[in-house]
DSSP file (Angstrom, degrees, kcal/mol; ACC not computed):
  #  RESIDUE AA STRUCTURE BP1 BP2  ACC     N-H-->O    O-->H-N    N-H-->O    O-->H-N    TCO  KAPPA ALPHA  PHI   PSI    X-CA   Y-CA   Z-CA
    1    1 A M     >        0   0    0      0, 0.0     4,-2.0     0, 0.0     5,-0.1   0.000 360.0 360.0 360.0 -35.4  172.4  119.1  -39.2
    2    2 A K  H  >  +     0   0    0      1,-0.2     4,-2.3     2,-0.2     5,-0.2   0.872 360.0  53.9 -63.8 -36.4  171.9  121.7  -36.4
    3    3 A I  H  > S+     0   0    0      2,-0.2     4,-2.5     1,-0.2    -1,-0.2   0.919 107.8  49.2 -64.8 -44.0  169.6  123.7  -38.7
    4    4 A V  H  > S+     0   0    0      1,-0.2     4,-2.5     2,-0.2    -1,-0.2   0.916 111.2  50.2 -61.6 -43.2  167.4  120.6  -39.4
    5    5 A K  H  X S+     0   0    0     -4,-2.0     4,-2.1     2,-0.2    -2,-0.2   0.907 111.2  48.4 -62.3 -42.3  167.1  119.9  -35.7
    6    6 A R  H  X S+     0   0    0     -4,-2.3     4,-2.4     2,-0.2    -2,-0.2   0.905 110.6  51.0 -64.7 -41.6  166.1  123.5  -35.0
    7    7 A I  H  X S+     0   0    0     -4,-2.5     4,-2.6     1,-0.2    -2,-0.2   0.922 110.5  49.2 -62.3 -43.7  163.5  123.4  -37.7
    8    8 A L  H  X S+     0   0    0     -4,-2.5     4,-2.6     1,-0.2    -1,-0.2   0.882 110.3  51.0 -63.4 -38.2  162.1  120.2  -36.3
    9    9 A I  H  X S+     0   0    0     -4,-2.1     4,-2.4     2,-0.2    -1,-0.2   0.912 111.1  48.4 -64.9 -42.6  161.9  121.7  -32.8
   10   10 A V  H  X S+     0   0    0     -4,-2.4     4,-2.4     2,-0.2    -2,-0.2   0.936 113.0  47.4 -63.5 -46.3  160.1  124.8  -34.2
   11   11 A I  H  X S+     0   0    0     -4,-2.6     4,-2.1     1,-0.2    -2,-0.2   0.931 113.1  48.4 -61.5 -46.0  157.6  122.7  -36.1
   12   12 A A  H  X S+     0   0    0     -4,-2.6     4,-2.4     1,-0.2    -1,-0.2   0.898 111.2  51.0 -61.7 -40.4  157.0  120.4  -33.1
   13   13 A S  H  X S+     0   0    0     -4,-2.4     4,-2.8     2,-0.2    -1,-0.2   0.912 108.8  50.9 -63.2 -43.3  156.5  123.5  -30.8
   14   14 A L  H  X S+     0   0    0     -4,-2.4     4,-2.3     1,-0.2    -1,-0.2   0.889 110.9  48.7 -62.5 -39.5  154.0  125.0  -33.2
   15   15 A I  H  X S+     0   0    0     -4,-2.1     4,-1.8     2,-0.2    -2,-0.2   0.928 112.1  48.1 -66.8 -44.5  152.0  121.8  -33.3
   16   16 A V  H  X S+     0   0    0     -4,-2.4     4,-0.8     1,-0.2    -2,-0.2   0.929 112.7  48.8 -61.4 -45.3  152.0  121.5  -29.5
   17   17 A I  H >X S+     0   0    0     -4,-2.8     4,-1.1     1,-0.2     3,-1.0   0.906 106.7  57.2 -60.8 -41.8  151.0  125.1  -29.1
   18   18 A A  H >< S+     0   0    0     -4,-2.3     3,-0.6     1,-0.3    -1,-0.2   0.895 104.7  50.7 -57.9 -41.3  148.2  124.6  -31.7
   19   19 A F  H 3< S+     0   0    0     -4,-1.8    -1,-0.3     1,-0.2    -2,-0.2   0.653 106.0  56.7 -74.0 -13.3  146.7  121.8  -29.6
   20   20 A M  H << S+     0   0    0     -3,-1.0    -1,-0.2    -4,-0.8    -2,-0.2   0.692  88.9  92.4 -84.7 -21.6  146.8  124.1  -26.6
   21   21 A L  S << S-     0   0    0     -4,-1.1   123,-0.1    -3,-0.6   122,-0.1  -0.408  93.4 -92.6 -68.9 149.9  144.7  126.7  -28.4
   22   22 A P        -     0   0    0      0, 0.0    -1,-0.1     0, 0.0   124,-0.1  -0.292  19.5-137.4 -66.6 148.6  140.9  126.3  -27.8
   23   23 A K  S    S+     0   0    0      1,-0.1   113,-3.2    -4,-0.1   114,-0.7   0.821  90.0  26.3 -70.7 -31.9  138.8  124.2  -30.2
   24   24 A T  E     -A  135   0A   0    111,-0.2     2,-0.3   112,-0.2   111,-0.2  -0.926  65.0-174.6-131.0 154.5  136.1  126.9  -30.2
   25   25 A S  E     -A  134   0A   0    109,-2.2   109,-3.3    -2,-0.3     2,-0.5  -0.972  15.9-138.3-142.7 160.3  136.0  130.6  -29.6
   26   26 A K  E     -A  133   0A   0     -2,-0.3     2,-0.5   107,-0.2   107,-0.2  -0.977   7.9-162.7-124.7 130.7  133.2  133.1  -29.3
   27   27 A L  E     +A  132   0A   0    105,-2.6   105,-2.4    -2,-0.5     2,-0.4  -0.952  18.9 172.4-110.7 128.5  133.1  136.5  -30.8
   28   28 A E  E     +A  131   0A   0     -2,-0.5     2,-0.3   103,-0.2   103,-0.2  -0.998   9.9 166.3-142.7 135.2  130.5  138.9  -29.4
   29   29 A R  E     -A  130   0A   0    101,-2.3   101,-3.0    -2,-0.4     2,-0.3  -0.966  11.6-168.6-139.8 154.6  129.8  142.6  -29.8
   30   30 A S  E     -A  129   0A   0     -2,-0.3     2,-0.3    99,-0.2    99,-0.2  -0.952   7.1-172.2-143.5 163.1  126.8  144.7  -28.8
   31   31 A I  E     -A  128   0A   0     97,-1.9    97,-3.0    -2,-0.3     2,-0.5  -0.985  24.4-126.1-152.2 147.2  125.4  148.2  -29.4
   32   32 A V  E     -A  127   0A   0     -2,-0.3     2,-0.4    95,-0.2    95,-0.2  -0.875  29.4-164.9 -97.9 128.2  122.4  150.1  -27.9
   33   33 A I  E     -A  126   0A   0     93,-3.3    93,-2.9    -2,-0.5     2,-1.9  -0.929  23.8-133.4-117.4 134.4  120.1  151.4  -30.7
   34   34 A H  S    S+     0   0    0     -2,-0.4    91,-0.2    91,-0.2    90,-0.0  -0.577  77.1  89.3 -85.6  76.7  117.5  154.1  -30.2
   35   35 A A  S    S-     0   0    0     -2,-1.9    -2,-0.2    89,-0.3   134,-0.1  -0.956  83.2 -93.0-163.4 152.0  114.8  152.1  -32.1
   36   36 A P    >>  -     0   0    0      0, 0.0     4,-1.6     0, 0.0     3,-0.8  -0.342  38.1-112.2 -71.1 156.4  112.1  149.6  -31.1
   37   37 A A  H 3> S+     0   0    0      1,-0.2     4,-3.3     2,-0.2     5,-0.2   0.837 114.0  59.8 -57.7 -36.3  113.0  145.9  -31.4
   38   38 A D  H 3> S+     0   0    0      1,-0.2     4,-1.7     2,-0.2    -1,-0.2   0.856 103.9  50.3 -65.9 -32.6  110.5  145.3  -34.2
   39   39 A T  H <> S+     0   0    0     -3,-0.8     4,-0.9     2,-0.2    -1,-0.2   0.911 115.8  42.0 -68.4 -42.6  112.3  147.9  -36.5
   40   40 A I  H >X S+     0   0    0     -4,-1.6     4,-1.8     1,-0.2     3,-0.7   0.911 111.4  55.9 -69.3 -43.0  115.7  146.2  -35.8
   41   41 A F  H 3X S+     0   0    0     -4,-3.3     4,-2.3     1,-0.3    -2,-0.2   0.877 100.8  58.5 -59.0 -38.8  114.2  142.7  -36.1
   42   42 A A  H 3< S+     0   0    0     -4,-1.7     4,-0.3     1,-0.2    -1,-0.3   0.848 107.5  48.5 -59.9 -33.3  112.9  143.5  -39.6
   43   43 A Q  H << S+     0   0    0     -4,-0.9     3,-0.4    -3,-0.7    -1,-0.2   0.889 118.2  37.0 -73.7 -40.1  116.5  144.3  -40.6
   44   44 A I  H  < S+     0   0    0     -4,-1.8    -2,-0.2     1,-0.2    -1,-0.2   0.712 108.8  61.7 -88.2 -20.1  118.1  141.2  -39.2
   45   45 A N  S  < S+     0   0    0     -4,-2.3    28,-2.2    -5,-0.2     2,-0.4   0.493 101.1  55.7 -87.4  -4.3  115.3  138.6  -40.0
   46   46 A S    >>  -     0   0    0     -3,-0.4     3,-1.8    -4,-0.3     4,-0.7  -0.973  65.6-154.3-132.4 118.7  115.4  139.1  -43.8
   47   47 A F  H >> S+     0   0    0     -2,-0.4     3,-0.6    24,-0.3     4,-0.6   0.785  96.0  66.8 -61.0 -26.1  118.6  138.6  -45.8
   48   48 A Q  H 34 S+     0   0    0     23,-0.5     3,-0.3     1,-0.2    -1,-0.3   0.759 100.5  50.1 -67.2 -22.3  117.3  140.9  -48.4
   49   49 A N  H X4 S+     0   0    0     -3,-1.8     3,-1.9     1,-0.2     4,-0.3   0.649  90.3  79.4 -85.3 -16.6  117.5  143.7  -45.8
   50   50 A W  H XX S+     0   0    0     -4,-0.7     4,-3.3    -3,-0.6     3,-1.8   0.783  77.3  72.5 -63.0 -24.7  121.1  142.8  -45.0
   51   51 A V  T 3< S+     0   0    0     -4,-0.6    -1,-0.3    -3,-0.3    -2,-0.1   0.768  89.1  63.6 -59.6 -23.6  122.2  144.7  -48.1
   52   52 A N  T <4 S+     0   0    0     -3,-1.9    -1,-0.3     1,-0.1    -2,-0.2   0.701 126.7   3.4 -71.7 -20.6  121.4  147.9  -46.2
   53   53 A W  T <4 S+     0   0    0     -3,-1.8   110,-0.2    -4,-0.3    -2,-0.2   0.498  86.8 124.2-145.5  -9.4  124.0  147.3  -43.6
   54   54 A N    >X  -     0   0    0     -4,-3.3     4,-0.7     1,-0.2     3,-0.6  -0.481  40.2-162.2 -68.9 113.9  126.2  144.2  -44.2
   55   55 A P  H 3> S+     0   0    0      0, 0.0     4,-1.0     0, 0.0     3,-0.2   0.754  83.6  64.9 -69.3 -23.3  129.9  145.3  -44.3
   56   56 A W  H 3> S+     0   0    0      1,-0.2     4,-1.1     2,-0.2     3,-0.2   0.833  95.2  57.1 -72.2 -30.6  131.0  142.2  -46.1
   57   57 A Q  H <4 S+     0   0    0     -3,-0.6     6,-0.3     1,-0.2    -1,-0.2   0.853 105.5  51.6 -67.0 -32.9  129.1  143.0  -49.3
   58   58 A N  H  < S+     0   0    0     -4,-0.7    -1,-0.2     1,-0.2     3,-0.2   0.768 104.0  58.4 -73.3 -25.0  130.9  146.3  -49.6
   59   59 A K  H  < S+     0   0    0     -4,-1.0     2,-0.6     1,-0.2    -1,-0.2   0.807 109.4  43.5 -75.0 -29.4  134.3  144.6  -49.3
   60   60 A D    ><  -     0   0    0     -4,-1.1     3,-1.6    -3,-0.2    -1,-0.2  -0.861  63.1-178.7-120.8  95.7  133.7  142.4  -52.3
   61   61 A T  T 3  S+     0   0    0     -2,-0.6    -1,-0.1     1,-0.3    -2,-0.1   0.610  81.9  61.8 -71.1 -11.2  132.2  144.3  -55.2
   62   62 A T  T 3  S+     0   0    0      2,-0.1    -1,-0.3     0, 0.0    19,-0.1   0.497  76.3 126.5 -89.0  -3.9  132.1  141.2  -57.3
   63   63 A M    <   -     0   0    0     -3,-1.6     2,-0.4    -6,-0.3    19,-0.3  -0.306  42.6-163.9 -62.3 130.7  129.8  139.4  -54.9
   64   64 A R  E     -B   81   0A   0     17,-3.0    17,-1.9    -2,-0.1     2,-0.4  -0.960   7.5-157.4-115.1 134.5  126.6  138.1  -56.4
   65   65 A I  E     -B   80   0A   0     -2,-0.4     2,-0.4    15,-0.2    15,-0.2  -0.916  10.7-173.2-120.4 137.4  123.7  137.1  -54.1
   66   66 A S  E     -B   79   0A   0     13,-2.6    13,-2.8    -2,-0.4     2,-0.4  -0.969  12.6-148.4-124.8 144.3  120.8  134.7  -54.6
   67   67 A Y  E     +B   78   0A   0     -2,-0.4     2,-0.3    11,-0.2    11,-0.2  -0.903  16.1 179.7-115.3 142.0  117.9  134.3  -52.2
   68   68 A Y  E     +B   77   0A   0      9,-2.5     9,-2.3    -2,-0.4    -2,-0.0  -0.938  45.0  11.9-136.7 158.2  116.0  131.1  -51.6
   69   69 A G  S    S-     0   0    0     -2,-0.3     7,-0.2     7,-0.2     6,-0.1  -0.314 108.6  -4.6  76.1-159.1  113.1  130.0  -49.4
   70   70 A P        -     0   0    0      0, 0.0     7,-0.3     0, 0.0    -2,-0.2  -0.227  68.5-118.2 -65.8 159.5  110.9  132.4  -47.5
   71   71 A L  S    S+     0   0    0      1,-0.1   -23,-0.5     5,-0.1     2,-0.3   0.780  92.8   9.2 -68.4 -27.0  111.7  136.1  -47.6
   72   72 A A  S    S+     0   0    0    -26,-0.2   -26,-0.2     2,-0.1    -1,-0.1  -0.970 103.9  19.7-149.5 160.7  112.2  136.2  -43.8
   73   73 A G  S >  S+     0   0    0    -28,-2.2     3,-2.3    -2,-0.3    18,-0.3  -0.220 100.2   7.9  79.6-165.5  112.5  133.9  -40.8
   74   74 A V  T 3  S+     0   0    0      1,-0.3    18,-0.2    20,-0.2    -2,-0.1  -0.228 129.7  21.2 -55.8 130.8  113.3  130.2  -40.5
   75   75 A G  T 3  S+     0   0    0     16,-2.8    -1,-0.3     1,-0.4     2,-0.1   0.165  82.9 137.4  96.1 -17.5  114.3  128.8  -43.9
   76   76 A A    <   -     0   0    0     -3,-2.3    15,-2.4    -7,-0.2     2,-0.4  -0.443  34.8-171.5 -62.1 132.9  115.4  132.1  -45.4
   77   77 A T  E     -BC  68  90A   0     -9,-2.3    -9,-2.5    -7,-0.3     2,-0.4  -0.983  19.1-167.5-135.5 140.9  118.6  131.4  -47.3
   78   78 A Q  E     -BC  67  89A   0     11,-2.7    11,-2.9    -2,-0.4     2,-0.4  -0.996   5.4-166.2-126.3 127.5  121.2  133.6  -49.0
   79   79 A Q  E     -BC  66  88A   0    -13,-2.8   -13,-2.6    -2,-0.4     2,-0.4  -0.926  11.1-171.7-110.0 141.5  123.9  132.2  -51.2
   80   80 A F  E     -BC  65  87A   0      7,-2.3     7,-2.4    -2,-0.4     2,-0.4  -0.973  11.6-179.1-135.2 148.6  126.8  134.4  -52.2
   81   81 A K  E     +BC  64  86A   0    -17,-1.9   -17,-3.0    -2,-0.4     2,-0.3  -0.983  23.1 127.3-146.6 132.4  129.7  134.1  -54.6
   82   82 A G  E >  S- C   0  85A   0      3,-2.4     3,-1.7    -2,-0.4   -19,-0.1  -0.865  70.4 -58.1-161.2-166.5  132.5  136.6  -55.3
   83   83 A E  T 3  S+     0   0    0      1,-0.3     3,-0.1    -2,-0.3   -23,-0.0   0.828 128.7  52.2 -57.8 -35.5  136.2  137.2  -55.5
   84   84 A S  T 3  S-     0   0    0      1,-0.3    -1,-0.3     0, 0.0     2,-0.3   0.390 122.0 -93.1 -87.4   4.1  136.7  136.0  -52.0
   85   85 A G  E <   -C   82   0A   0     -3,-1.7    -3,-2.4     2,-0.0     2,-0.3  -0.770  44.3 -73.5 121.7-165.6  134.8  132.7  -52.5
   86   86 A Y  E     +C   81   0A   0     -2,-0.3    21,-2.5    -5,-0.2     2,-0.3  -0.923  46.2 146.1-134.8 160.8  131.3  131.4  -52.0
   87   87 A G  E     -CD  80 106A   0     -7,-2.4    -7,-2.3    -2,-0.3     2,-0.3  -0.953  31.4-113.0-171.6-172.0  129.1  130.5  -49.2
   88   88 A K  E     -CD  79 105A   0     17,-2.2    17,-2.6    -2,-0.3     2,-0.4  -1.000   9.1-161.0-147.3 139.6  125.6  130.3  -47.7
   89   89 A L  E     +CD  78 104A   0    -11,-2.9   -11,-2.7    -2,-0.3     2,-0.4  -0.965  15.7 179.5-116.2 137.5  123.7  131.9  -44.8
   90   90 A S  E     -CD  77 103A   0     13,-1.9    13,-2.6    -2,-0.4     2,-0.6  -0.993  27.3-132.5-140.6 133.6  120.5  130.3  -43.5
   91   91 A I  E     + D   0 102A   0    -15,-2.4   -16,-2.8    -2,-0.4    11,-0.3  -0.755  27.7 172.9 -82.6 122.3  118.2  131.4  -40.7
   92   92 A V  E     +     0   0A   0      9,-2.6     2,-0.3    -2,-0.6    10,-0.2   0.608  66.0  20.6-106.9 -17.4  117.6  128.3  -38.5
   93   93 A E  E     + D   0 101A   0      8,-1.6     8,-2.8   -20,-0.1     2,-0.3  -0.973  61.8 177.0-152.6 139.4  115.6  129.9  -35.7
   94   94 A S  E     - D   0 100A   0     -2,-0.3     6,-0.2     6,-0.2   -20,-0.2  -0.940   8.5-178.3-149.5 120.1  113.7  133.1  -35.4
   95   95 A V  E >>  - D   0  99A   0      4,-2.8     3,-2.3    -2,-0.3     4,-1.8  -0.968  42.6-108.5-119.3 113.8  111.7  134.6  -32.5
   96   96 A P  T 34 S-     0   0    0      0, 0.0   -58,-0.1     0, 0.0   -59,-0.0  -0.065  94.8  -5.9 -48.6 131.6  110.1  137.9  -33.4
   97   97 A N  T 34 S+     0   0    0    -60,-0.2   -59,-0.1     1,-0.1   -60,-0.1   0.612 129.7  69.2  61.0  16.8  111.6  140.9  -31.7
   98   98 A S  T <4 S-     0   0    0     -3,-2.3    20,-3.6     1,-0.3     2,-0.3   0.663 101.8 -41.2-125.8 -58.6  113.8  138.6  -29.6
   99   99 A Y  E  <  -DE  95 117A   0     -4,-1.8    -4,-2.8    18,-0.2     2,-0.3  -0.991  33.3-145.5-166.7 162.5  116.5  136.8  -31.7
  100  100 A I  E     -DE  94 116A   0     16,-2.1    16,-2.2    -2,-0.3     2,-0.4  -0.985  11.3-155.9-131.7 148.2  117.6  135.0  -34.8
  101  101 A I  E     +DE  93 115A   0     -8,-2.8    -9,-2.6    -2,-0.3    -8,-1.6  -0.989  19.9 177.6-119.1 132.1  120.1  132.2  -35.1
  102  102 A F  E     -DE  91 114A   0     12,-2.7    12,-3.0    -2,-0.4     2,-0.4  -0.917  23.2-134.1-131.2 158.6  121.7  131.6  -38.5
  103  103 A T  E     -DE  90 113A   0    -13,-2.6   -13,-1.9    -2,-0.3     2,-0.4  -0.899  14.5-161.4-109.7 145.4  124.4  129.3  -39.9
  104  104 A L  E     -DE  89 112A   0      8,-2.7     8,-2.8    -2,-0.4     2,-0.5  -0.994   9.3-178.4-125.4 125.4  127.2  130.6  -42.1
  105  105 A Q  E     -D   88   0A   0    -17,-2.6   -17,-2.2    -2,-0.4     2,-0.5  -0.975  11.5-159.2-130.5 121.3  129.1  128.2  -44.3
  106  106 A F  E >   -D   87   0A   0     -2,-0.5     3,-3.1     4,-0.3   -19,-0.3  -0.862  58.3 -59.7 -96.1 127.5  132.0  129.1  -46.5
  107  107 A E  T 3  S-     0   0    0    -21,-2.5   -19,-0.1    -2,-0.5   -22,-0.0  -0.035 117.8 -16.6  39.2-121.9  132.7  126.7  -49.4
  108  108 A D  T 3  S+     0   0    0      2,-0.0    -1,-0.3   -21,-0.0     2,-0.1   0.152 107.0 118.3 -99.1  19.5  133.5  123.3  -47.9
  109  109 A M  S <  S-     0   0    0     -3,-3.1     3,-0.1     1,-0.1     0, 0.0  -0.370  76.7 -85.7 -83.1 164.6  134.1  124.5  -44.3
  110  110 A T        -     0   0    0     25,-0.1    -4,-0.3     1,-0.1    25,-0.1  -0.467  52.9-103.9 -66.1 134.7  132.2  123.4  -41.3
  111  111 A P        -     0   0    0      0, 0.0     2,-0.3     0, 0.0    -6,-0.2  -0.319  34.4-149.9 -60.4 144.2  129.1  125.6  -40.7
  112  112 A Q  E     -E  104   0A   0     -8,-2.8    -8,-2.7    22,-0.1     2,-0.4  -0.892   9.9-128.3-114.9 146.7  129.4  128.2  -38.0
  113  113 A N  E     -EF 103 133A   0     20,-0.6    20,-2.1    -2,-0.3     2,-0.3  -0.789  23.8-175.3 -99.4 137.9  126.5  129.5  -35.9
  114  114 A G  E     -EF 102 132A   0    -12,-3.0   -12,-2.7    -2,-0.4     2,-0.4  -0.934   5.4-159.8-127.5 154.4  125.7  133.2  -35.4
  115  115 A V  E     -EF 101 131A   0     16,-3.0    16,-2.5    -2,-0.3     2,-0.5  -0.998  12.9-164.4-137.1 134.8  123.1  135.0  -33.3
  116  116 A Y  E     -EF 100 130A   0    -16,-2.2   -16,-2.1    -2,-0.4     2,-0.4  -0.988  23.2-173.0-110.4 118.9  121.5  138.4  -33.3
  117  117 A N  E     -EF  99 129A   0     12,-2.8    12,-2.9    -2,-0.5     2,-0.4  -0.939  10.1-154.0-118.2 134.4  119.8  138.9  -29.9
  118  118 A L  E     - F   0 128A   0    -20,-3.6     2,-0.4    -2,-0.4    10,-0.2  -0.906  10.8-176.1-110.7 133.7  117.6  141.9  -29.0
  119  119 A E  E     - F   0 127A   0      8,-2.4     8,-3.4    -2,-0.4     2,-0.4  -0.996  28.2-121.5-130.4 131.4  117.1  143.1  -25.4
  120  120 A D  E     - F   0 126A   0     -2,-0.4     6,-0.2     6,-0.2     3,-0.1  -0.551  25.6-179.1 -70.7 125.3  114.8  145.9  -24.3
  121  121 A E  E     -     0   0A   0      4,-2.6     5,-0.2    -2,-0.4    -1,-0.1   0.397  42.0-118.1-103.2  -0.9  116.8  148.7  -22.6
  122  122 A G  E >  S+ F   0 125A   0      3,-0.7     3,-1.9     1,-0.0    -1,-0.2  -0.006  88.9  66.2  82.2 165.8  113.8  150.9  -21.9
  123  123 A N  T 3  S-     0   0    0      1,-0.3     3,-0.1    -3,-0.1    -1,-0.0   0.786 132.4 -58.0  53.4  33.3  113.1  154.4  -23.1
  124  124 A G  T 3  S+     0   0    0      1,-0.3     2,-0.3   -90,-0.0   -89,-0.3   0.605 107.6 128.5  77.3  11.1  112.7  153.2  -26.7
  125  125 A N  E <   - F   0 122A   0     -3,-1.9    -4,-2.6   -91,-0.2    -3,-0.7  -0.786  38.6-166.8-102.7 145.4  116.3  151.7  -26.7
  126  126 A T  E     -AF  33 120A   0    -93,-2.9   -93,-3.3    -2,-0.3     2,-0.5  -0.997  15.4-139.3-130.3 132.9  117.2  148.2  -27.7
  127  127 A K  E     -AF  32 119A   0     -8,-3.4    -8,-2.4    -2,-0.4     2,-0.5  -0.817  17.0-159.9 -90.7 126.2  120.4  146.4  -27.2
  128  128 A L  E     -AF  31 118A   0    -97,-3.0   -97,-1.9    -2,-0.5     2,-0.5  -0.936   5.2-167.0-109.0 122.9  121.5  144.4  -30.2
  129  129 A I  E     -AF  30 117A   0    -12,-2.9   -12,-2.8    -2,-0.5     2,-0.5  -0.945   2.4-166.9-113.9 125.3  124.1  141.6  -29.5
  130  130 A F  E     +AF  29 116A   0   -101,-3.0  -101,-2.3    -2,-0.5     2,-0.3  -0.955  17.8 166.0-113.0 119.6  125.8  139.9  -32.4
  131  131 A S  E     -AF  28 115A   0    -16,-2.5   -16,-3.0    -2,-0.5     2,-0.4  -0.963  16.1-171.1-135.5 153.4  127.7  136.8  -31.5
  132  132 A M  E     -AF  27 114A   0   -105,-2.4  -105,-2.6    -2,-0.3     2,-0.5  -0.988  17.0-142.2-145.0 133.3  129.3  133.9  -33.4
  133  133 A D  E     -AF  26 113A   0    -20,-2.1   -20,-0.6    -2,-0.4     2,-0.5  -0.833  18.9-160.0 -91.7 128.9  130.8  130.6  -32.2
  134  134 A I  E     -A   25   0A   0   -109,-3.3  -109,-2.2    -2,-0.5     2,-0.4  -0.951   7.7-166.3-115.4 120.8  133.8  129.7  -34.3
  135  135 A S  E     +A   24   0A   0     -2,-0.5  -111,-0.2  -111,-0.2   -25,-0.1  -0.883  23.0 169.6-114.2 137.6  134.8  126.0  -34.2
  136  136 A A    >   -     0   0    0   -113,-3.2     3,-1.5    -2,-0.4     6,-0.2   0.475  26.6-162.1-117.0 -10.1  138.1  124.5  -35.4
  137  137 A G  T 3   -     0   0    0   -114,-0.7    -1,-0.2     1,-0.2     6,-0.0  -0.352  62.6 -31.8  61.5-139.4  137.7  121.0  -34.0
  138  138 A N  T 3  S+     0   0    0      4,-0.0    -1,-0.2    -2,-0.0     3,-0.1   0.379 101.8 117.7 -95.8   3.2  140.9  119.0  -33.8
  139  139 A N    <>  -     0   0    0     -3,-1.5     4,-1.6     1,-0.2     0, 0.0  -0.612  51.0-159.3 -76.1 114.5  142.6  120.6  -36.8
  140  140 A P  H  > S+     0   0    0      0, 0.0     4,-1.4     0, 0.0    -1,-0.2   0.844  91.0  52.7 -65.5 -32.3  145.7  122.5  -35.5
  141  141 A V  H  > S+     0   0    0      1,-0.2     4,-2.2     2,-0.2     3,-0.1   0.923 108.7  49.8 -67.6 -43.0  145.9  124.8  -38.5
  142  142 A L  H  > S+     0   0    0      1,-0.2     4,-2.9     2,-0.2    -1,-0.2   0.812 103.8  60.3 -66.3 -28.6  142.2  125.8  -38.1
  143  143 A R  H  X S+     0   0    0     -4,-1.6     4,-1.6     2,-0.2    -1,-0.2   0.915 107.9  44.2 -64.8 -41.3  142.9  126.5  -34.4
  144  144 A Y  H  X S+     0   0    0     -4,-1.4     4,-2.0     2,-0.2    -2,-0.2   0.919 113.3  52.0 -64.2 -42.9  145.5  129.1  -35.5
  145  145 A M  H  X S+     0   0    0     -4,-2.2     4,-3.8     1,-0.2     5,-0.2   0.887 105.5  55.0 -62.4 -39.6  143.1  130.4  -38.1
  146  146 A N  H  X S+     0   0    0     -4,-2.9     4,-2.7     1,-0.2     5,-0.2   0.918 106.9  50.7 -58.5 -43.7  140.3  130.8  -35.5
  147  147 A F  H  X S+     0   0    0     -4,-1.6     4,-1.5     1,-0.2    -1,-0.2   0.920 116.2  41.1 -59.9 -44.8  142.6  133.0  -33.4
  148  148 A I  H  X S+     0   0    0     -4,-2.0     4,-2.5     2,-0.2    -2,-0.2   0.915 114.5  51.4 -70.3 -44.6  143.4  135.2  -36.4
  149  149 A M  H  X S+     0   0    0     -4,-3.8     4,-3.0     1,-0.2     5,-0.2   0.904 107.7  52.7 -61.3 -42.3  139.8  135.2  -37.8
  150  150 A K  H  X S+     0   0    0     -4,-2.7     4,-1.1    -5,-0.2    -1,-0.2   0.932 111.5  46.4 -59.2 -45.6  138.4  136.3  -34.4
  151  151 A W  H  < S+     0   0    0     -4,-1.5     4,-0.5    -5,-0.2     3,-0.3   0.907 116.5  44.7 -62.9 -42.7  140.8  139.2  -34.3
  152  152 A M  H  X S+     0   0    0     -4,-2.5     4,-0.6     1,-0.2     3,-0.5   0.857 110.9  53.1 -71.5 -35.4  140.1  140.2  -37.9
  153  153 A M  H  X S+     0   0    0     -4,-3.0     4,-2.5     1,-0.2     5,-0.2   0.671  86.2  81.8 -79.1 -16.5  136.3  139.9  -37.6
  154  154 A Q  H  X S+     0   0    0     -4,-1.1     4,-2.2    -3,-0.3    -1,-0.2   0.918  93.8  47.6 -53.6 -46.9  135.9  142.1  -34.5
  155  155 A K  H  > S+     0   0    0     -3,-0.5     4,-2.5    -4,-0.5    -1,-0.2   0.890 110.8  51.5 -63.3 -40.9  136.0  145.2  -36.7
  156  156 A D  H  X S+     0   0    0     -4,-0.6     4,-2.7     2,-0.2    -1,-0.2   0.892 108.5  51.4 -64.8 -39.4  133.4  143.8  -39.1
  157  157 A F  H  X S+     0   0    0     -4,-2.5     4,-2.4     2,-0.2    -2,-0.2   0.936 111.7  47.1 -60.7 -46.2  131.1  142.9  -36.2
  158  158 A E  H  X S+     0   0    0     -4,-2.2     4,-2.5    -5,-0.2    -2,-0.2   0.897 112.1  50.1 -63.9 -40.2  131.3  146.5  -35.0
  159  159 A T  H  X S+     0   0    0     -4,-2.5     4,-2.6     2,-0.2    -2,-0.2   0.925 110.2  50.4 -63.6 -44.5  130.8  147.9  -38.5
  160  160 A A  H  X S+     0   0    0     -4,-2.7     4,-2.5     2,-0.2    -2,-0.2   0.935 112.2  47.0 -59.1 -47.2  127.7  145.7  -39.0
  161  161 A L  H  X S+     0   0    0     -4,-2.4     4,-2.4     1,-0.2    -1,-0.2   0.912 112.9  48.5 -63.3 -43.0  126.2  146.8  -35.6
  162  162 A N  H  X S+     0   0    0     -4,-2.5     4,-2.3     2,-0.2    -1,-0.2   0.883 111.4  50.7 -64.4 -37.6  126.9  150.5  -36.3
  163  163 A N  H  X S+     0   0    0     -4,-2.6     4,-2.6  -110,-0.2    -2,-0.2   0.911 110.1  49.0 -66.0 -42.0  125.4  150.2  -39.8
  164  164 A I  H  X S+     0   0    0     -4,-2.5     4,-2.8     2,-0.2     5,-0.3   0.915 110.4  52.4 -62.3 -41.9  122.2  148.6  -38.4
  165  165 A K  H  X S+     0   0    0     -4,-2.4     4,-2.5     2,-0.2     5,-0.2   0.938 111.3  46.2 -57.5 -49.2  122.1  151.4  -35.8
  166  166 A T  H  X S+     0   0    0     -4,-2.3     4,-1.1     1,-0.2    -2,-0.2   0.935 115.1  46.2 -60.6 -48.0  122.3  154.0  -38.6
  167  167 A V  H  X S+     0   0    0     -4,-2.6     4,-0.5     1,-0.2     3,-0.3   0.924 117.6  41.6 -63.0 -46.2  119.7  152.3  -40.7
  168  168 A T  H >< S+     0   0    0     -4,-2.8     3,-0.6     1,-0.2    -1,-0.2   0.834 110.7  54.5 -77.7 -31.6  117.2  151.7  -38.0
  169  169 A E  H 3< S+     0   0    0     -4,-2.5    -1,-0.2    -5,-0.3    -2,-0.2   0.733 104.8  56.7 -73.5 -18.8  117.5  155.0  -36.2
  170  170 A Q  H 3<        0   0    0     -4,-1.1    -1,-0.2    -3,-0.3    -2,-0.2   0.669 360.0 360.0 -81.0 -17.2  116.7  156.8  -39.5
  171  171 A K    <<        0   0    0     -3,-0.6    -1,-0.2    -4,-0.5    -2,-0.1   0.497 360.0 360.0 -76.3 360.0  113.4  154.9  -39.9
């Protein structure tokens, strides 16, 4: 009987802790690139260019990608399907040489918003900021997952930014 009571206390504690975790979190990384904003913008504003630097495509070699809508800018859409699942990216806002906002939706999950923002640093340098808001709502399991996903995705954000830096500085 003591074991059952302890298990119930642990489960109750985990649920209480989950509701103390934030509903949303923001992951943000940045890098300074020695390239003009228009060169960087061309890479981020077209999903067909993401193949040049996107670290997630290299992680799943079975991934198949389809493109819909315009080649770049608002309405450009990429659908992907692979070993790790399927999902969709769509550019919902695009201001040349300034920023893009996109949505990312995995399978039946709630869409998440991401932003690539460009800032002029002078001397031919541009700061590229990659951020994503991750929302879990009231789901206690997703709140734990957000905490884990944020920690896991940091490295991928940094890899993506470094890959964009390499690609654009070579142009």
